[in-house]
C-alpha positions as CSV (number, residue, x, y, z in Angstrom):
1,X,-25.7,10.0,-21.4
2,X,-21.9,9.3,-21.6
3,X,-22.6,5.5,-21.2
4,X,-25.3,5.7,-23.9
5,X,-22.9,7.7,-26.3
6,X,-20.1,5.2,-25.8
7,X,-22.4,2.3,-26.5
8,X,-24.0,3.8,-29.6
9,X,-20.7,5.0,-31.1
10,X,-18.9,1.7,-30.2
11,X,-21.5,-0.3,-32.1
12,X,-21.8,2.3,-34.9
13,X,-18.0,2.5,-35.5
14,X,-17.7,-1.3,-35.8
15,X,-20.4,-1.3,-38.5
16,X,-19.0,1.7,-40.2
17,X,-15.4,0.4,-40.6
18,X,-16.7,-3.0,-41.7
19,X,-18.9,-1.3,-44.3
20,X,-16.1,0.9,-45.5
21,X,-13.7,-2.0,-45.9
22,X,-16.3,-4.2,-47.5
23,X,-17.5,-1.6,-50.0
24,X,-13.9,-0.6,-50.9
25,X,-13.0,-4.3,-51.4
26,X,-16.0,-4.9,-53.6
27,X,-15.3,-1.9,-55.7
28,X,-11.6,-2.7,-56.1
29,X,-12.3,-6.3,-57.0
30,X,-14.7,-5.3,-59.7
31,X,-12.5,-2.5,-61.0
32,X,-9.3,-4.6,-61.0
33,X,-10.7,-7.3,-63.4
34,X,-10.4,-5.0,-66.4
35,X,-7.4,-3.1,-65.2
36,X,-5.3,-6.2,-64.6
37,X,-6.1,-7.4,-68.2
38,X,-4.7,-4.1,-69.5
39,X,-1.6,-4.4,-67.3
40,X,-0.9,-8.0,-68.4
41,X,-1.5,-7.0,-72.1
42,X,1.2,-4.4,-71.8
43,X,3.5,-6.6,-69.7
44,X,3.6,-4.1,-66.9
45,X,5.8,-5.0,-63.9
46,X,4.1,-6.0,-60.6
47,X,5.6,-3.0,-58.8
48,X,3.7,-0.7,-61.2
49,X,0.5,-2.6,-60.6
50,X,1.0,-2.3,-56.9
51,X,1.6,1.4,-57.2
52,X,-1.5,1.9,-59.3
53,X,-3.8,0.0,-56.9
54,X,-2.3,1.8,-53.9
55,X,-3.3,5.2,-55.4
56,X,-6.6,3.6,-56.7
57,X,-7.5,2.6,-53.2
58,X,-7.4,6.3,-52.1
59,X,-9.8,7.2,-54.9
60,X,-12.1,4.4,-54.0
61,X,-12.0,5.1,-50.3
62,X,-13.0,8.7,-51.0
63,X,-15.9,7.6,-53.1
64,X,-17.3,5.0,-50.7
65,X,-17.0,7.0,-47.5
66,X,-20.5,8.7,-47.8
67,X,-22.2,5.4,-48.7
68,X,-20.4,3.6,-45.8
69,X,-21.7,6.3,-43.4
70,X,-25.1,5.9,-44.9
71,X,-25.1,2.1,-44.7
72,X,-23.6,2.1,-41.1
73,X,-26.3,4.5,-39.9
74,X,-29.1,2.4,-41.3
75,X,-27.7,-0.8,-40.0
76,X,-26.7,0.4,-36.5
77,X,-30.0,2.1,-35.8
78,X,-31.8,-0.8,-37.3
79,X,-30.1,-3.3,-35.0
80,X,-30.7,-0.9,-32.1
81,X,-34.4,-0.8,-33.0
82,X,-34.6,-4.6,-33.3
83,X,-33.0,-5.0,-29.9
84,X,-35.6,-2.5,-28.5
85,X,-32.8,-0.1,-27.6
86,X,-34.6,2.7,-29.3
87,X,-37.7,2.0,-27.2
88,X,-35.6,2.0,-24.1
89,X,-34.0,5.3,-25.0
90,X,-37.5,6.9,-25.5
91,X,-38.8,5.4,-22.3
92,X,-35.8,7.0,-20.4
93,X,-37.0,10.4,-21.6
94,X,-34.0,10.9,-23.9
95,X,-34.9,12.4,-27.3
96,X,-33.7,10.7,-30.4
97,X,-32.0,13.9,-31.4
98,X,-29.7,13.7,-28.4
99,X,-29.2,10.0,-28.8
100,X,-28.2,10.2,-32.4
101,X,-26.2,13.5,-32.1
102,X,-22.8,11.6,-31.7
103,X,-23.6,9.9,-35.1
104,X,-24.4,13.3,-36.7
105,X,-21.2,14.7,-35.3
106,X,-19.2,11.8,-36.7
107,X,-20.8,12.5,-40.1
108,X,-19.6,16.1,-39.8
109,X,-16.1,14.8,-39.0
110,X,-16.1,12.5,-42.0
111,X,-17.1,15.5,-44.2
112,X,-14.2,17.5,-42.8
113,X,-11.8,14.7,-43.6
114,X,-13.2,14.3,-47.1
115,X,-12.8,18.0,-47.7
116,X,-9.1,17.9,-46.7
117,X,-8.6,14.8,-49.0
118,X,-10.5,16.4,-51.9
119,X,-8.3,19.6,-51.7
120,X,-5.0,17.8,-51.8
121,X,-4.6,14.1,-51.8
122,X,-7.5,12.8,-54.0
123,X,-6.8,14.9,-57.1
124,X,-3.2,13.8,-56.9
125,X,-4.4,10.2,-56.7
126,X,-6.6,10.6,-59.7
127,X,-3.8,12.2,-61.7
128,X,-1.3,9.6,-60.7
129,X,-3.5,6.7,-61.7
130,X,-4.2,8.5,-65.0
131,X,-0.5,8.9,-65.6
132,X,0.2,5.2,-64.8
133,X,-2.6,3.8,-67.0
134,X,-2.6,6.3,-69.9
135,X,1.0,7.3,-70.0
136,X,3.3,4.7,-68.6
137,X,1.1,1.7,-69.6
138,X,-1.0,2.5,-72.6
139,X,1.3,4.9,-74.4
140,X,4.7,4.1,-72.8
141,X,5.9,7.7,-73.2
142,X,5.7,11.0,-71.3
143,X,3.2,13.6,-72.4
144,X,6.2,15.9,-72.7
145,X,7.0,14.2,-75.9
146,X,3.6,15.1,-77.4
147,X,3.3,18.1,-79.6
148,X,0.5,20.7,-80.0
149,X,0.3,22.6,-83.3
150,X,-0.8,26.0,-84.3
151,X,-2.1,27.4,-81.0
152,X,-3.6,30.9,-80.7
153,X,-4.4,32.7,-77.4
154,X,-4.9,36.2,-76.1
155,X,-2.7,37.7,-73.5
156,X,-4.4,40.6,-71.7
157,X,-6.5,42.9,-73.8
158,X,-4.0,44.0,-76.4
159,X,-1.8,41.0,-77.3
160,X,-2.5,38.0,-79.5
161,X,-0.1,35.1,-79.5
162,X,0.4,32.6,-82.4
163,X,2.5,29.5,-81.6
164,X,3.4,27.1,-84.3
165,X,4.3,24.3,-82.0
166,X,4.4,23.5,-78.3
167,X,6.9,21.0,-77.0
168,X,8.7,19.8,-73.9
169,X,5.6,19.9,-71.7
170,X,4.9,23.5,-72.5
171,X,8.5,24.7,-71.8
172,X,9.4,25.2,-75.4
173,X,7.2,27.3,-77.7
174,X,8.4,27.1,-81.3
175,X,8.1,29.9,-83.9
176,X,6.1,32.4,-81.8
177,X,4.5,35.6,-83.1
178,X,3.0,38.4,-80.9
179,X,0.6,41.1,-82.2
180,X,0.3,44.0,-79.9
181,X,-2.6,46.5,-80.5
182,X,-3.2,49.9,-79.1
183,X,-6.5,51.2,-77.7
184,X,-7.9,51.9,-81.1
185,X,-7.1,48.3,-82.2
186,X,-4.4,49.4,-84.5
187,X,-1.2,47.3,-84.7
188,X,1.5,48.9,-82.5
189,X,4.3,46.2,-82.6
190,X,5.0,42.6,-83.3
191,X,7.6,40.1,-82.1
192,X,8.6,37.1,-84.3
193,X,11.0,34.7,-82.7
194,X,12.3,31.2,-83.4
195,X,11.4,30.1,-79.9
196,X,10.1,31.2,-76.5
197,X,11.5,29.2,-73.6
198,X,10.7,28.9,-70.0
199,X,13.9,29.2,-68.0
200,X,14.5,30.0,-64.3
201,X,10.9,30.9,-63.6
202,X,10.6,33.3,-66.6
203,X,10.1,33.4,-70.4
204,X,12.9,34.3,-72.8
205,X,12.6,34.8,-76.6
206,X,15.5,33.5,-78.8
207,X,16.5,34.6,-82.3
208,X,13.8,37.0,-83.2
209,X,13.0,40.5,-84.3
210,X,10.7,43.2,-82.9
211,X,8.9,45.4,-85.4
212,X,7.4,48.8,-84.5
213,X,4.6,50.3,-86.6
214,X,4.6,54.1,-86.5
215,X,1.7,56.4,-87.1
216,X,3.2,57.9,-90.2
217,X,3.1,54.6,-91.9
218,X,6.8,53.7,-91.4
219,X,8.2,50.9,-89.4
220,X,11.4,50.0,-87.7
221,X,12.9,46.6,-86.8
222,X,15.1,45.6,-83.9
223,X,16.6,42.1,-84.1
224,X,17.6,40.4,-81.0
225,X,19.4,37.2,-79.8
226,X,17.5,36.9,-76.6
227,X,14.7,39.0,-75.2
228,X,13.0,38.4,-71.7
229,X,9.2,38.7,-71.9
230,X,6.8,39.2,-68.9
231,X,4.4,36.5,-69.8
232,X,2.0,35.5,-66.9
233,X,1.8,31.9,-68.0
234,X,3.4,28.7,-66.8
235,X,4.3,25.7,-69.0
236,X,1.3,23.8,-67.7
237,X,-0.9,26.5,-69.1
238,X,0.3,25.8,-72.6
239,X,0.5,22.0,-72.4
240,X,-2.3,20.4,-70.4
241,X,-1.8,16.7,-69.6
242,X,-4.9,14.7,-70.5
243,X,-6.5,15.1,-67.1
244,X,-10.2,14.8,-66.7
245,X,-11.5,18.2,-65.5
246,X,-12.9,16.6,-62.4
247,X,-9.3,15.4,-61.5
248,X,-7.9,18.9,-61.3
249,X,-7.1,20.3,-57.8
250,X,-8.9,23.3,-56.3
251,X,-5.9,25.6,-56.9
252,X,-5.5,24.4,-60.5
253,X,-9.2,25.1,-61.2
254,X,-8.9,28.5,-59.6
255,X,-5.8,29.4,-61.6
256,X,-7.5,28.3,-64.8
257,X,-10.6,30.4,-64.0
258,X,-8.4,33.4,-63.4
259,X,-6.7,33.0,-66.7
260,X,-10.0,32.6,-68.5
261,X,-11.4,35.7,-66.9
262,X,-8.3,37.7,-67.8
263,X,-8.7,36.7,-71.4
264,X,-12.5,37.3,-71.5
265,X,-13.2,33.6,-72.1
266,X,-16.1,31.5,-70.7
267,X,-15.3,29.9,-67.4
268,X,-18.6,28.6,-66.0
269,X,-17.7,24.9,-66.3
270,X,-14.5,25.3,-64.3
271,X,-16.3,27.5,-61.8
272,X,-18.9,24.8,-61.2
273,X,-16.3,22.1,-60.8
274,X,-14.2,24.3,-58.4
275,X,-17.3,24.9,-56.2
276,X,-18.1,21.2,-56.4
277,X,-14.7,20.4,-54.8
278,X,-16.0,22.1,-51.6
279,X,-19.6,20.9,-51.9
280,X,-19.2,17.1,-52.5
281,X,-17.5,16.3,-49.2
282,X,-20.6,17.5,-47.4
283,X,-22.3,14.2,-48.6
284,X,-21.0,12.2,-45.6
285,X,-22.7,14.5,-43.1
286,X,-25.9,14.6,-45.2
287,X,-26.0,10.9,-45.7
288,X,-25.9,10.4,-42.0
289,X,-28.6,13.0,-41.4
290,X,-30.8,11.5,-44.1
291,X,-30.2,7.9,-43.0
292,X,-31.2,8.3,-39.3
293,X,-35.0,8.4,-40.0
294,X,-34.8,5.3,-42.2
295,X,-32.8,3.4,-39.6
296,X,-35.3,4.3,-36.8
297,X,-38.5,3.9,-38.8
298,X,-37.6,0.7,-40.7
299,X,-35.4,-0.7,-38.0
300,X,-37.3,-3.9,-37.4
301,X,-37.4,-4.8,-41.1
302,X,-33.8,-3.8,-41.9
303,X,-31.4,-6.6,-42.6
304,X,-28.0,-6.4,-44.2
305,X,-29.3,-7.0,-47.7
306,X,-32.2,-4.6,-47.3
307,X,-30.0,-2.0,-45.6
308,X,-27.5,-2.3,-48.5
309,X,-30.3,-1.8,-51.0
310,X,-31.7,1.2,-49.2
311,X,-28.2,2.7,-49.0
312,X,-27.5,2.1,-52.6
313,X,-30.8,3.7,-53.6
314,X,-30.2,6.8,-51.5
315,X,-26.7,7.1,-52.7
316,X,-27.8,6.9,-56.3
317,X,-30.5,9.5,-55.6
318,X,-27.9,11.9,-54.2
319,X,-25.5,11.3,-57.1
320,X,-28.3,11.9,-59.6
321,X,-29.2,15.3,-57.9
322,X,-25.5,16.2,-57.7
323,X,-24.9,15.5,-61.4
324,X,-28.1,17.3,-62.4
325,X,-27.1,20.3,-60.4
326,X,-23.6,20.4,-62.1
327,X,-25.3,20.0,-65.5
328,X,-27.7,22.9,-64.8
329,X,-24.7,25.0,-63.7
330,X,-22.6,24.2,-66.8
331,X,-25.6,25.1,-69.0
332,X,-25.9,28.5,-67.3
333,X,-29.4,27.7,-66.0
334,X,-28.5,28.3,-62.4
335,X,-25.4,30.1,-60.8
336,X,-22.3,27.9,-60.4
337,X,-22.4,28.1,-56.5
338,X,-26.0,27.0,-56.4
339,X,-25.3,24.2,-59.0
340,X,-22.6,22.7,-56.8
341,X,-24.6,22.8,-53.7
342,X,-28.0,22.0,-55.3
343,X,-28.0,18.3,-54.1
344,X,-26.7,19.2,-50.6
345,X,-29.5,21.8,-50.1
346,X,-32.2,19.3,-51.2
347,X,-30.9,16.5,-49.1
348,X,-30.3,18.8,-46.1
349,X,-33.9,20.1,-46.2
350,X,-35.3,16.6,-46.6
351,X,-33.1,15.2,-43.9
352,X,-34.1,17.8,-41.3
353,X,-37.8,17.3,-42.2
354,X,-37.6,13.6,-41.8
355,X,-35.5,13.8,-38.6
356,X,-37.9,16.3,-37.0
357,X,-40.9,14.1,-37.9
358,X,-39.2,11.1,-36.2
359,X,-38.5,13.1,-33.1
360,X,-42.1,14.1,-32.8
361,X,-43.2,10.4,-32.8
């Protein structure tokens, strides 16, 4: 069995890495045509172009890993079937499940690697390429120089903030007013300040006045030059760089969800995306599981072109199911966790069914 495992995995890994490199190269060539035009139009230096495509290759590699596993499985088993190796394995009394178990195990390893990448490296790659293209190339200035005007938000259950202007990447809040209500929704006190700054890990009001409203209808004021305030926000919460939601890290999505929950705001979309960060890496394992029956059954007819076509069709089918699940989750039709894992559940059930039918033949 060890000899058979080494033989199967040796052939499989050759095809897998060839598929991975080929698919990534094809994707990067197609993607680079439009990107290079944009770089040249803005007279970007070659070093910046190299940095962009280095990070871009990480994104592309993450995307093509599942399809590479799918294509390699179909081609490797197809070649083995053409060479009558599958027949020999069966004649030796070895079940196809045992023979293909190393490939399934490799698919699980790929999913584990993808999970680690999706938790840390891939979102950073997405965000870095966004910054290079949209900030350093297209706009030529940092997002910290942008300004957001007239922002309102609720802090806890009793305080409402009004911010006239947000600058310096969220570190400077200009002309801030806080309205604090008591349990009966009556105004208890307000703070009006020229600015609220984030310094040394905390927020400090500058040049303001705090007004207290008493039950007898009177009020008192207390001017201040500086006044520390326990605000549970960070600059990034006030000034969000133009990231796509799908480019946020798991921790960023979790923190955003916690803030939305604390303020009683809808958070379904972010919850679906956060669960998707853990769900999507399972695609590599599922693609291998799903591809084994195709490689064995259609082995004699599978060539490189046909195998690529089948892999593309199955990949698009999975992506359609995955996108549909996310859409249903965002719309509140199904729970967020089920939405993120919807495609995985469907493919897993179908893969097990097809694999068991092949083993019975």
